[in-house]
C-alpha positions as CSV (number, residue, x, y, z in Angstrom):
1,M,232.8,123.9,60.5
2,L,234.0,126.7,62.9
3,R,232.6,129.4,60.6
4,Q,229.2,127.7,60.7
5,F,229.3,127.5,64.4
6,T,230.2,131.2,64.8
7,S,227.4,132.1,62.4
8,I,224.9,130.2,64.6
9,L,226.3,131.8,67.8
10,N,226.1,135.3,66.2
11,Y,222.4,134.6,65.6
12,Y,222.0,133.3,69.2
13,K,223.5,136.4,70.8
14,P,220.3,138.5,70.7
15,L,218.2,135.5,71.9
16,A,220.5,134.8,74.8
17,L,219.0,137.5,77.0
18,W,215.4,136.2,76.4
19,S,216.6,132.6,77.0
20,F,218.2,133.6,80.3
21,L,215.0,135.4,81.4
22,V,213.0,132.2,80.6
23,T,215.5,130.2,82.6
24,I,215.2,132.5,85.6
25,A,211.4,132.3,85.4
26,I,211.6,128.5,85.3
27,T,214.0,128.6,88.3
28,V,211.6,130.7,90.3
29,I,208.5,128.6,89.4
30,N,210.0,125.1,89.5
31,P,213.8,124.5,89.1
32,E,213.6,121.1,87.5
33,L,216.0,120.2,84.7
34,I,213.5,118.2,82.6
35,L,210.9,121.1,82.7
36,A,213.6,123.6,81.7
37,L,214.8,121.5,78.8
38,C,211.3,120.8,77.6
39,T,210.5,124.5,77.7
40,K,213.7,125.3,75.7
41,L,212.8,122.7,73.1
42,F,209.3,124.3,72.8
43,L,211.0,127.7,72.4
44,V,213.3,126.3,69.6
45,F,210.1,124.9,67.9
46,L,208.5,128.4,68.1
47,L,211.7,129.8,66.6
48,W,211.4,127.3,63.7
49,I,207.8,128.4,63.1
50,M,208.9,132.0,63.1
51,I,211.6,131.3,60.6
52,S,209.1,129.5,58.4
53,D,207.5,132.9,57.8
54,R,208.8,134.5,54.6
55,R,209.5,138.0,55.9
56,L,211.6,136.7,58.8
57,R,213.3,134.1,56.6
58,Q,214.6,136.9,54.3
59,R,216.2,138.6,57.3
60,L,218.0,135.4,58.3
61,K,219.7,134.4,55.1
62,F,223.2,134.7,56.6
63,Y,223.2,131.2,58.1
64,K,222.2,129.7,54.7
65,I,225.2,131.4,53.1
66,R,227.7,129.5,55.3
67,G,226.0,126.2,54.4
68,V,224.2,125.6,57.7
69,S,221.1,123.4,57.3
70,N,218.0,124.0,59.3
71,L,218.5,120.8,61.3
72,K,222.1,121.8,62.2
73,F,221.0,125.3,63.0
74,F,218.2,124.4,65.4
75,S,220.0,121.5,67.0
76,T,223.0,123.6,67.7
77,I,220.9,126.3,69.3
78,F,219.0,123.8,71.4
79,I,222.2,122.0,72.6
80,F,224.0,125.2,73.4
81,D,221.1,126.7,75.2
82,G,220.4,123.4,77.0
83,L,224.0,123.3,78.2
84,L,223.8,126.8,79.5
85,T,220.5,126.0,81.2
86,C,221.9,122.9,82.8
87,I,224.9,124.7,84.1
88,F,222.8,127.5,85.5
89,L,220.3,125.2,87.2
90,S,223.1,123.1,88.7
91,L,224.7,126.2,90.2
92,I,221.4,127.5,91.5
93,K,220.4,124.2,93.1
94,G,223.6,124.3,95.0
95,F,222.4,127.5,96.7
96,I,218.7,126.6,97.2
């Protein structure tokens, strides 16, 4: 289980910067938690569409090797990213 989680986090590392930039943009526009989580869910859905493409799927075989299903992969990414977003927005709302 820990190996699967580390595999998912290794994939999330390059996406973390982009996710943080989206979170900052949401904070500037409208720092509402529901809006941020809906946006993150939409981005995870776009990631799922991108992985459905054959060329991209061949590059991402490593998470299949560790026995991670697509549902576990995307739900873990959404939960982890959602937690980071909630923490960031909670901290920022304290200063606004």
